[in-house]
Steps between C-alpha positions, in 0.01 A plus 500: 500500500603855427497764766276799427686821439345836522493664150589863489257748345764609270494155331144564367551679164133555410404671817487882487763704677251684729340168613853357562592787723168475696556128545860554625401770744182310624498477889262229653488686831279767335219249443214515758399205706172328394290256693434188302154365478439131458269451199466128524325433828518141626174322575390452858466164667126511443543556132739192471253284695197593280709445189592153621140411583392618157770294335385190681135572400614544133702173520194316628288635215753402244538148631129449540368160349174564314412132492415522868205716426147344492261555219195722575175525291405847425133594543376822343262691727416763249506339147502721206159528313469285177446655153115465522486745792371261771 
């Protein structure tokens, strides 16, 4: 492995002279401190528990055997009228 060496600003030929001077004279102490805010919030223990129960429910639905169901006869309580209008 090669060791990383710092490249001088003077080595960049396509960078403008004014930008080179600004980069060379840049001081990081002039930067203001900023508080970082966490954008990705970790789920709570309740969220994890509900997700686990939902996963087990979905697994039970996916592995359900339809051959265990019993046949049921349907009985129409309000049949549609026939074409004669009776």
